[in-house]
N, CA, C and O of each residue as an XYZ file, in Angstrom:
644
protein
N     -71.559    -34.087    -99.667
C     -72.705    -33.325    -99.178
C     -72.663    -31.937    -99.806
O     -71.608    -31.306    -99.862
N     -73.798    -31.471   -100.271
C     -73.871    -30.157   -100.894
C     -73.743    -29.077    -99.842
O     -74.084    -29.283    -98.677
N     -73.243    -27.910   -100.268
C     -73.036    -26.783    -99.367
C     -74.340    -26.373    -98.683
O     -74.345    -26.075    -97.489
N     -75.445    -26.357    -99.429
C     -76.735    -25.976    -98.859
C     -77.148    -26.946    -97.746
O     -77.641    -26.524    -96.700
N     -76.945    -28.244    -97.978
C     -77.276    -29.244    -96.968
C     -76.371    -29.097    -95.743
O     -76.827    -29.244    -94.609
N     -75.095    -28.808    -95.976
C     -74.150    -28.635    -94.885
C     -74.528    -27.430    -94.027
O     -74.470    -27.494    -92.799
N     -74.919    -26.326    -94.681
C     -75.349    -25.138    -93.937
C     -76.585    -25.450    -93.099
O     -76.672    -25.044    -91.940
N     -77.537    -26.169    -93.683
C     -78.758    -26.518    -92.958
C     -78.439    -27.418    -91.767
O     -78.999    -27.245    -90.685
N     -77.538    -28.381    -91.972
C     -77.139    -29.272    -90.890
C     -76.426    -28.504    -89.788
O     -76.665    -28.752    -88.606
N     -75.551    -27.573    -90.164
C     -74.836    -26.758    -89.184
C     -75.816    -25.907    -88.383
O     -75.694    -25.807    -87.163
N     -76.782    -25.296    -89.057
C     -77.782    -24.479    -88.381
C     -78.627    -25.342    -87.452
O     -78.904    -24.939    -86.323
N     -79.037    -26.510    -87.904
C     -79.837    -27.408    -87.058
C     -79.054    -27.856    -85.838
O     -79.609    -27.940    -84.742
N     -77.767    -28.145    -86.014
C     -76.922    -28.545    -84.897
C     -76.770    -27.406    -83.897
O     -76.828    -27.630    -82.688
N     -76.577    -26.195    -84.389
C     -76.455    -25.034    -83.502
C     -77.749    -24.802    -82.751
O     -77.730    -24.479    -81.564
N     -78.877    -24.963    -83.434
C     -80.163    -24.778    -82.777
C     -80.364    -25.826    -81.696
O     -80.796    -25.501    -80.590
N     -80.054    -27.078    -82.004
C     -80.230    -28.152    -81.025
C     -79.353    -27.933    -79.797
O     -79.758    -28.245    -78.677
N     -78.176    -27.406    -80.000
C     -77.255    -27.197    -78.882
C     -77.671    -26.029    -78.005
O     -77.484    -26.071    -76.789
N     -78.229    -24.988    -78.606
C     -78.542    -23.788    -77.830
C     -80.022    -23.542    -77.667
O     -80.429    -22.793    -76.779
N     -80.843    -24.161    -78.510
C     -82.276    -23.937    -78.469
C     -82.687    -22.655    -79.163
O     -83.838    -22.233    -79.054
N     -81.756    -22.023    -79.880
C     -82.101    -20.770    -80.548
C     -81.216    -20.572    -81.763
O     -80.276    -21.331    -82.001
N     -81.527    -19.559    -82.510
C     -80.692    -19.147    -83.626
C     -80.215    -17.736    -83.339
O     -80.674    -17.101    -82.390
N     -79.300    -17.248    -84.151
C     -78.741    -15.917    -83.938
C     -79.839    -14.875    -83.798
O     -80.798    -14.870    -84.570
N     -79.701    -13.996    -82.816
C     -80.658    -12.923    -82.597
C     -81.814    -13.298    -81.690
O     -82.524    -12.412    -81.216
N     -82.025    -14.566    -81.433
C     -83.125    -15.005    -80.573
C     -82.597    -15.317    -79.182
O     -81.478    -15.803    -79.021
N     -83.419    -15.032    -78.185
C     -83.064    -15.402    -76.816
C     -83.186    -16.911    -76.684
O     -84.210    -17.489    -77.049
N     -82.156    -17.542    -76.167
C     -82.220    -18.974    -75.927
C     -83.128    -19.266    -74.746
O     -83.404    -18.370    -73.949
N     -83.598    -20.494    -74.618
C     -84.506    -20.839    -73.522
C     -83.971    -20.474    -72.133
O     -84.746    -20.102    -71.252
N     -82.683    -20.576    -71.935
C     -82.109    -20.260    -70.621
C     -81.950    -18.758    -70.405
O     -81.648    -18.319    -69.295
N     -82.151    -17.968    -71.459
C     -81.987    -16.508    -71.372
C     -83.310    -15.766    -71.191
O     -83.313    -14.545    -71.035
N     -84.421    -16.476    -71.211
C     -85.734    -15.839    -71.104
C     -85.883    -15.237    -69.707
O     -85.612    -15.892    -68.701
N     -86.318    -13.983    -69.666
C     -86.504    -13.270    -68.408
C     -87.987    -13.222    -68.046
O     -88.745    -12.444    -68.626
N     -88.400    -14.049    -67.091
C     -89.777    -14.061    -66.589
C     -89.873    -13.081    -65.434
O     -88.949    -12.984    -64.626
N     -90.995    -12.344    -65.344
C     -91.180    -11.487    -64.175
C     -91.747    -12.340    -63.032
O     -91.903    -13.551    -63.185
N     -92.046    -11.730    -61.916
C     -92.489    -12.486    -60.747
C     -93.816    -13.208    -60.966
O     -94.146    -14.125    -60.215
N     -94.577    -12.812    -61.977
C     -95.849    -13.461    -62.272
C     -95.776    -14.383    -63.486
O     -96.789    -14.950    -63.896
N     -94.593    -14.534    -64.057
C     -94.404    -15.435    -65.184
C     -94.518    -14.795    -66.554
O     -94.422    -15.491    -67.565
N     -94.722    -13.472    -66.614
C     -94.811    -12.794    -67.909
C     -93.420    -12.565    -68.482
O     -92.445    -12.466    -67.737
N     -93.331    -12.483    -69.792
C     -92.074    -12.213    -70.486
C     -92.305    -10.981    -71.359
O     -92.954    -11.061    -72.402
N     -91.768     -9.848    -70.923
C     -92.026     -8.566    -71.595
C     -91.355     -8.475    -72.961
O     -91.957     -7.977    -73.913
N     -90.129     -8.947    -73.068
C     -89.364     -8.781    -74.299
C     -89.633     -9.907    -75.292
O     -89.740    -11.074    -74.916
N     -89.740     -9.540    -76.550
C     -89.861    -10.524    -77.614
C     -88.666    -11.472    -77.554
O     -87.547    -11.043    -77.274
N     -88.897    -12.734    -77.811
C     -87.808    -13.709    -77.798
C     -86.909    -13.570    -79.021
O     -85.776    -14.051    -79.020
N     -87.412    -12.914    -80.063
C     -86.662    -12.807    -81.307
C     -86.333    -11.375    -81.690
O     -85.443    -11.137    -82.506
N     -87.044    -10.427    -81.109
C     -86.894     -9.038    -81.528
C     -87.701     -8.743    -82.779
O     -87.687     -7.618    -83.277
N     -88.396     -9.733    -83.284
C     -89.216     -9.576    -84.493
C     -90.670     -9.845    -84.139
O     -90.966    -10.594    -83.209
N     -91.561     -9.235    -84.881
C     -92.988     -9.454    -84.661
C     -93.352    -10.884    -85.035
O     -92.747    -11.479    -85.927
N     -94.340    -11.420    -84.346
C     -94.834    -12.741    -84.681
C     -95.756    -12.691    -85.887
O     -96.321    -11.644    -86.205
N     -95.904    -13.814    -86.549
C     -96.779    -13.968    -87.707
C     -98.019    -14.734    -87.250
O     -97.958    -15.943    -87.031
N     -99.144    -14.028    -87.107
C    -100.365    -14.637    -86.582
C    -100.840    -15.814    -87.435
O    -101.343    -16.799    -86.895
N    -100.688    -15.727    -88.747
C    -101.125    -16.822    -89.619
C    -100.309    -18.080    -89.345
O    -100.866    -19.175    -89.276
N     -98.995    -17.933    -89.187
C     -98.168    -19.091    -88.851
C     -98.485    -19.579    -87.448
O     -98.461    -20.782    -87.189
N     -98.783    -18.650    -86.533
C     -99.154    -19.028    -85.169
C    -100.389    -19.907    -85.145
O    -100.464    -20.849    -84.357
N    -101.364    -19.608    -86.006
C    -102.572    -20.427    -86.087
C    -102.229    -21.844    -86.538
O    -102.823    -22.813    -86.065
N    -101.278    -21.958    -87.445
C    -100.850    -23.281    -87.912
C    -100.183    -24.043    -86.775
O    -100.454    -25.228    -86.576
N     -99.315    -23.371    -86.031
C     -98.620    -24.014    -84.904
C     -99.630    -24.476    -83.853
O     -99.538    -25.596    -83.352
N    -100.584    -23.620    -83.523
C    -101.595    -23.943    -82.511
C    -102.411    -25.170    -82.915
O    -102.732    -26.004    -82.068
N    -102.743    -25.287    -84.186
C    -103.595    -26.375    -84.644
C    -102.881    -27.607    -85.142
O    -103.523    -28.616    -85.433
N    -101.554    -27.549    -85.249
C    -100.789    -28.656    -85.828
C    -100.358    -29.666    -84.779
O     -99.758    -29.299    -83.769
N    -100.661    -30.932    -85.012
C    -100.253    -31.994    -84.089
C     -98.744    -32.162    -84.046
O     -98.202    -32.631    -83.045
N     -98.059    -31.788    -85.116
C     -96.605    -31.963    -85.157
C     -95.853    -30.761    -84.592
O     -94.624    -30.783    -84.513
N     -96.576    -29.716    -84.199
C     -95.920    -28.535    -83.627
C     -96.485    -28.284    -82.237
O     -96.245    -29.076    -81.326
N     -97.225    -27.208    -82.057
C     -97.726    -26.860    -80.738
C     -98.832    -27.764    -80.234
O     -98.870    -28.115    -79.055
N     -99.738    -28.141    -81.135
C    -100.870    -28.995    -80.808
C    -101.665    -28.465    -79.615
O    -102.145    -29.241    -78.788
N    -101.800    -27.157    -79.533
C    -102.527    -26.522    -78.427
C    -103.962    -27.009    -78.350
O    -104.534    -27.100    -77.264
N    -104.555    -27.326    -79.513
C    -105.946    -27.751    -79.552
C    -106.149    -29.149    -78.967
O    -107.288    -29.600    -78.839
N    -105.086    -29.828    -78.617
C    -105.249    -31.105    -77.926
C    -105.854    -30.880    -76.543
O    -106.534    -31.754    -76.004
N    -105.600    -29.701    -75.973
C    -106.101    -29.377    -74.631
C    -107.047    -28.189    -74.597
O    -107.846    -28.065    -73.669
N    -106.973    -27.314    -75.592
C    -107.753    -26.078    -75.604
C    -108.718    -26.044    -76.778
O    -108.454    -26.630    -77.828
N    -109.840    -25.353    -76.595
C    -110.764    -25.069    -77.689
C    -110.393    -23.699    -78.253
O    -110.193    -22.740    -77.508
N    -110.306    -23.624    -79.584
C    -110.061    -22.372    -80.290
C    -111.086    -22.317    -81.420
O    -110.905    -22.935    -82.469
N    -112.154    -21.576    -81.193
C    -113.242    -21.529    -82.184
C    -112.776    -21.024    -83.537
O    -113.331    -21.418    -84.562
N    -111.767    -20.158    -83.564
C    -111.233    -19.638    -84.826
C    -110.618    -20.752    -85.674
O    -110.414    -20.576    -86.875
N    -110.326    -21.882    -85.063
C    -109.758    -23.031    -85.779
C    -110.788    -24.151    -85.844
O    -110.470    -25.315    -85.599
N    -112.013    -23.793    -86.173
C    -113.122    -24.751    -86.191
C    -112.875    -25.916    -87.143
O    -113.461    -26.985    -86.974
N    -112.018    -25.722    -88.138
C    -111.733    -26.796    -89.082
C    -110.782    -27.841    -88.502
O    -110.581    -28.893    -89.109
N    -110.195    -27.566    -87.334
C    -109.321    -28.537    -86.672
C    -110.202    -29.397    -85.762
O    -110.795    -28.880    -84.815
N    -110.296    -30.709    -86.039
C    -111.210    -31.562    -85.267
C    -110.643    -31.946    -83.900
O    -109.448    -31.800    -83.643
N    -111.506    -32.429    -83.053
C    -111.162    -33.024    -81.766
C    -110.404    -32.063    -80.854
O    -109.328    -32.395    -80.358
N    -110.957    -30.886    -80.633
C    -110.327    -29.934    -79.740
C    -110.577    -30.356    -78.293
O    -111.617    -30.931    -77.971
N    -109.614    -30.064    -77.434
C    -109.637    -30.555    -76.068
C    -110.420    -29.708    -75.096
O    -110.861    -28.602    -75.410
N    -110.584    -30.258    -73.897
C    -111.316    -29.596    -72.832
C    -110.516    -29.572    -71.535
O    -111.082    -29.321    -70.471
N    -109.218    -29.827    -71.604
C    -108.372    -29.865    -70.405
C    -108.019    -28.462    -69.951
O    -108.113    -28.145    -68.765
N    -107.610    -27.616    -70.895
C    -107.222    -26.246    -70.579
C    -108.360    -25.288    -70.850
O    -109.401    -25.686    -71.372
N    -108.168    -24.020    -70.497
C    -109.220    -23.034    -70.738
C    -109.447    -22.805    -72.233
O    -108.538    -22.975    -73.046
N    -110.664    -22.419    -72.575
C    -110.990    -22.044    -73.950
C    -110.138    -20.820    -74.288
O    -110.051    -19.883    -73.495
N    -109.514    -20.828    -75.463
C    -108.627    -19.724    -75.840
C    -109.337    -18.598    -76.584
O    -108.712    -17.592    -76.919
N    -110.620    -18.753    -76.843
C    -111.387    -17.648    -77.423
C    -111.295    -16.471    -76.455
O    -111.542    -16.629    -75.260
N    -110.945    -15.314    -76.960
C    -110.818    -14.131    -76.115
C    -109.501    -14.026    -75.371
O    -109.344    -13.144    -74.526
N    -108.545    -14.908    -75.663
C    -107.258    -14.891    -74.948
C    -106.552    -13.549    -75.071
O    -105.935    -13.087    -74.111
N    -106.634    -12.918    -76.236
C    -105.985    -11.629    -76.447
C    -106.610    -10.507    -75.637
O    -105.981     -9.468    -75.433
N    -107.824    -10.698    -75.177
C    -108.486     -9.721    -74.318
C    -108.300    -10.018    -72.835
O    -108.407     -9.120    -72.001
N    -108.022    -11.279    -72.507
C    -107.846    -11.677    -71.105
C    -106.428    -11.503    -70.607
O    -106.211    -11.161    -69.444
N    -105.455    -11.737    -71.483
C    -104.052    -11.681    -71.085
C    -103.304    -10.696    -71.973
O    -103.674    -10.487    -73.128
N    -102.265    -10.100    -71.438
C    -101.421     -9.201    -72.223
C    -100.483    -10.028    -73.098
O    -100.358    -11.240    -72.918
N     -99.840     -9.375    -74.025
C     -98.860    -10.058    -74.880
C     -97.750    -10.676    -74.034
O     -97.342    -11.809    -74.285
N     -97.261     -9.946    -73.040
C     -96.189    -10.455    -72.169
C     -96.664    -11.675    -71.382
O     -95.918    -12.640    -71.219
N     -97.895    -11.631    -70.899
C     -98.427    -12.775    -70.145
C     -98.576    -13.994    -71.048
O     -98.232    -15.108    -70.654
N     -99.088    -13.784    -72.262
C     -99.230    -14.899    -73.203
C     -97.874    -15.483    -73.568
O     -97.724    -16.702    -73.651
N     -96.882    -14.619    -73.788
C     -95.535    -15.101    -74.120
C     -94.999    -15.977    -72.990
O     -94.424    -17.036    -73.240
N     -95.185    -15.539    -71.765
C     -94.740    -16.327    -70.617
C     -95.474    -17.644    -70.503
O     -94.867    -18.675    -70.213
N     -96.790    -17.618    -70.732
C     -97.579    -18.845    -70.645
C     -97.173    -19.863    -71.702
O     -97.076    -21.056    -71.415
N     -96.937    -19.398    -72.914
C     -96.555    -20.324    -73.986
C     -95.129    -20.829    -73.773
O     -94.853    -22.011    -73.981
N     -94.235    -19.955    -73.364
C     -92.838    -20.369    -73.152
C     -92.736    -21.373    -72.018
O     -92.095    -22.413    -72.166
N     -93.369    -21.070    -70.873
C     -93.319    -21.976    -69.728
C     -94.424    -21.590    -68.751
O     -94.213    -20.755    -67.872
N     -95.578    -22.182    -68.899
C     -96.747    -21.857    -68.079
C     -96.517    -22.128    -66.597
O     -97.198    -21.554    -65.748
N     -95.568    -22.993    -66.285
C     -95.293    -23.312    -64.877
C     -94.717    -22.120    -64.115
O     -94.724    -22.109    -62.885
N     -94.223    -21.128    -64.831
C     -93.729    -19.914    -64.178
C     -94.906    -19.073    -63.662
O     -94.724    -18.244    -62.771
N     -96.103    -19.279    -64.211
C     -97.310    -18.574    -63.778
C     -98.196    -19.473    -62.929
O     -98.669    -19.067    -61.867
N     -98.417    -20.692    -63.399
C     -99.290    -21.648    -62.720
C     -98.464    -22.881    -62.351
O     -98.266    -23.773    -63.176
N     -97.995    -22.923    -61.134
C     -97.052    -23.953    -60.691
C     -97.523    -25.377    -60.967
O     -96.719    -26.206    -61.393
N     -98.776    -25.683    -60.742
C     -99.250    -27.056    -60.882
C     -99.834    -27.405    -62.228
O    -100.436    -28.468    -62.378
N     -99.675    -26.537    -63.219
C    -100.285    -26.787    -64.522
C     -99.708    -28.030    -65.204
O     -98.551    -28.393    -64.988
N    -100.524    -28.665    -66.018
C    -100.054    -29.799    -66.822
C     -99.619    -29.332    -68.209
O     -99.155    -30.136    -69.018
N     -99.765    -28.043    -68.484
C     -99.349    -27.514    -69.789
C     -97.841    -27.651    -69.929
O     -97.092    -27.276    -69.027
N     -97.394    -28.189    -71.061
C     -95.946    -28.336    -71.238
C     -95.254    -26.988    -71.413
O     -95.858    -26.020    -71.876
N     -93.998    -26.943    -71.042
C     -93.163    -25.759    -71.287
C     -92.665    -25.878    -72.723
O     -91.882    -26.776    -73.034
N     -93.107    -24.992    -73.591
C     -92.766    -25.096    -75.006
C     -91.398    -24.518    -75.332
O     -90.891    -24.734    -76.433
N     -90.786    -23.786    -74.398
C     -89.478    -23.186    -74.672
C     -88.571    -23.403    -73.460
O     -88.203    -22.467    -72.751
N     -88.233    -24.655    -73.257
C     -87.421    -25.075    -72.116
C     -86.520    -26.210    -72.592
O     -86.919    -27.009    -73.440
N     -85.306    -26.280    -72.048
C     -84.377    -27.319    -72.489
C     -83.785    -28.146    -71.348
O     -83.071    -29.117    -71.600
N     -84.068    -27.778    -70.110
C     -83.494    -28.542    -69.000
C     -84.472    -28.588    -67.827
O     -85.531    -27.961    -67.857
N     -84.094    -29.345    -66.795
C     -84.933    -29.457    -65.612
C     -86.077    -30.434    -65.759
O     -87.037    -30.379    -64.990
N     -85.997    -31.325    -66.728
C     -87.059    -32.296    -66.944
C     -86.870    -33.508    -66.029
O     -85.743    -33.859    -65.680
N     -87.964    -34.135    -65.650
C     -87.908    -35.406    -64.941
C     -87.903    -36.474    -66.016
O     -88.789    -36.512    -66.870
N     -86.924    -37.321    -65.973
C     -86.789    -38.355    -67.001
C     -87.057    -39.720    -66.377
O     -86.141    -40.353    -65.852
N     -88.309    -40.178    -66.432
C     -88.659    -41.422    -65.755
C     -87.915    -42.641    -66.271
O     -87.863    -43.655    -65.575
N     -87.344    -42.581    -67.452
C     -86.586    -43.721    -67.967
C     -85.449    -44.118    -67.051
O     -85.097    -45.296    -66.984
N     -84.860    -43.155    -66.337
C     -83.781    -43.491    -65.407
C     -84.291    -44.402    -64.300
O     -83.602    -45.342    -63.904
N     -85.488    -44.133    -63.797
C     -86.048    -44.913    -62.706
C     -86.608    -46.250    -63.143
O     -86.655    -47.191    -62.350
N     -87.032    -46.347    -64.384
C     -87.697    -47.562    -64.836
C     -86.828    -48.436    -65.730
O     -86.853    -49.661    -65.610
N     -86.075    -47.831    -66.610
C     -85.283    -48.632    -67.552
C     -83.797    -48.331    -67.463
O     -82.972    -49.128    -67.910
N     -83.451    -47.181    -66.886
C     -82.055    -46.769    -66.854
C     -81.568    -46.286    -68.201
O     -80.365    -46.124    -68.403
N     -82.497    -46.050    -69.139
C     -82.117    -45.692    -70.495
C     -82.636    -44.330    -70.926
O     -82.835    -44.102    -72.119
N     -82.859    -43.424    -69.991
C     -83.305    -42.086    -70.372
C     -82.191    -41.383    -71.125
O     -81.018    -41.575    -70.804
N     -82.531    -40.572    -72.119
C     -81.484    -39.839    -72.837
C     -80.769    -38.877    -71.893
O     -81.381    -38.311    -70.987
N     -79.493    -38.702    -72.110
C     -78.721    -37.813    -71.233
C     -78.410    -36.476    -71.881
O     -78.039    -35.529    -71.188
N     -78.554    -36.379    -73.201
C     -78.268    -35.118    -73.874
C     -79.400    -34.123    -73.642
O     -80.511    -34.500    -73.268
N     -79.100    -32.853    -73.870
C     -80.102    -31.806    -73.697
C     -81.248    -32.013    -74.692
O     -81.027    -32.396    -75.840
N     -82.446    -31.758    -74.240
C     -83.598    -31.856    -75.126
C     -83.814    -30.511    -75.805
O     -83.622    -29.468    -75.179
N     -84.205    -30.515    -77.064
C     -84.491    -29.237    -77.730
C     -85.844    -28.708    -77.259
O     -86.682    -29.485    -76.801
N     -86.069    -27.404    -77.365
C     -87.399    -26.891    -77.010
C     -88.432    -27.421    -77.998
O     -88.104    -27.755    -79.136
N     -89.674    -27.492    -77.554
C     -90.752    -27.979    -78.418
C     -90.979    -27.015    -79.570
O     -91.159    -27.436    -80.713
N     -90.972    -25.702    -79.267
C     -91.148    -24.671    -80.281
C     -89.932    -23.760    -80.311
O     -89.253    -23.585    -79.299
N     -89.662    -23.186    -81.466
C     -88.574    -22.216    -81.587
C     -89.025    -20.869    -81.025
O     -90.212    -20.661    -80.774
N     -88.089    -19.970    -80.833
C     -88.412    -18.628    -80.349
C     -89.385    -17.939    -81.302
O     -90.325    -17.281    -80.853
N     -89.173    -18.080    -82.605
C     -90.081    -17.440    -83.563
C     -91.460    -18.074    -83.527
O     -92.465    -17.374    -83.660
N     -91.525    -19.375    -83.351
C     -92.835    -20.029    -83.246
C     -93.582    -19.553    -81.997
O     -94.802    -19.393    -82.032
N     -92.868    -19.327    -80.906
C     -93.496    -18.772    -79.701
C     -94.097    -17.407    -80.047
O     -95.252    -17.132    -79.723
N     -93.305    -16.556    -80.707
C     -93.795    -15.223    -81.086
C     -94.983    -15.319    -82.032
O     -95.913    -14.518    -81.938
N     -94.965    -16.293    -82.947
C     -96.077    -16.482    -83.877
C     -97.344    -16.892    -83.129
O     -98.424    -16.375    -83.415
N     -97.223    -17.812    -82.180
C     -98.378    -18.249    -81.394
C     -98.938    -17.075    -80.588
O    -100.154    -16.893    -80.524
N     -98.070    -16.289    -79.981
C     -98.515    -15.123    -79.215
C     -99.251    -14.146    -80.131
O    -100.295    -13.614    -79.755
N     -98.716    -13.906    -81.329
C     -99.377    -13.003    -82.280
C    -100.766    -13.529    -82.628
O    -101.719    -12.753    -82.694
N    -100.893    -14.830    -82.851
C    -102.201    -15.413    -83.137
C    -103.143    -15.267    -81.951
O    -104.288    -14.848    -82.120
N    -102.675    -15.609    -80.751
C    -103.523    -15.511    -79.571
C    -103.992    -14.080    -79.325
O    -105.103    -13.863    -78.841
N    -103.148    -13.103    -79.659
C    -103.534    -11.707    -79.489
C    -104.672    -11.298    -80.434
O    -105.357    -10.306    -80.184
N    -104.873    -12.060    -81.520
C    -105.997    -11.774    -82.428
C    -107.317    -12.290    -81.876
O    -108.380    -11.898    -82.359
N    -107.272    -13.157    -80.881
C    -108.475    -13.755    -80.309
C    -108.992    -12.855    -79.192
O    -108.711    -13.084    -78.015
N    -109.753    -11.826    -79.574
C    -110.155    -10.832    -78.596
C    -111.616    -10.907    -78.190
O    -112.009    -10.264    -77.216
N    -112.429    -11.668    -78.901
C    -113.837    -11.783    -78.556
C    -114.121    -13.170    -78.015
O    -113.621    -14.166    -78.538
N    -114.925    -13.232    -76.964
C    -115.271    -14.530    -76.370
C    -116.574    -15.041    -76.922
O    -117.026    -16.120    -76.539
């Protein structure tokens, strides 16, 4: 195995085990306030709004448009109607509130069906009840800390409804 591949494998293994990379807050370290907002950046670095738009519209990443309409992503077909329209999200919610909602919306809205994108434990695993074959290892977060910051940066650009 080449050194570059070994480094990538080591980094991927470390990420899977902790849910983060060096310098980023791991999913279990996120500090939500009483209303579910997260004031501190998960990475300490600014988000990239352009990458956030890709994450929001990508079926293999955030896939936010499966449930939400985002007019700025008009080229992404079949946008959903389950969640609120995200046009104007940057004007309706603060950066801290958006970070909390993307990381784990259940901290703000207890009964929401929105998945927690930055969570690694506390899941209900129906396979145990039905097949007895649910995975027992920790699940990785859906999005990385930087991807959360990127999505928040993109949502903050959506200021007009």
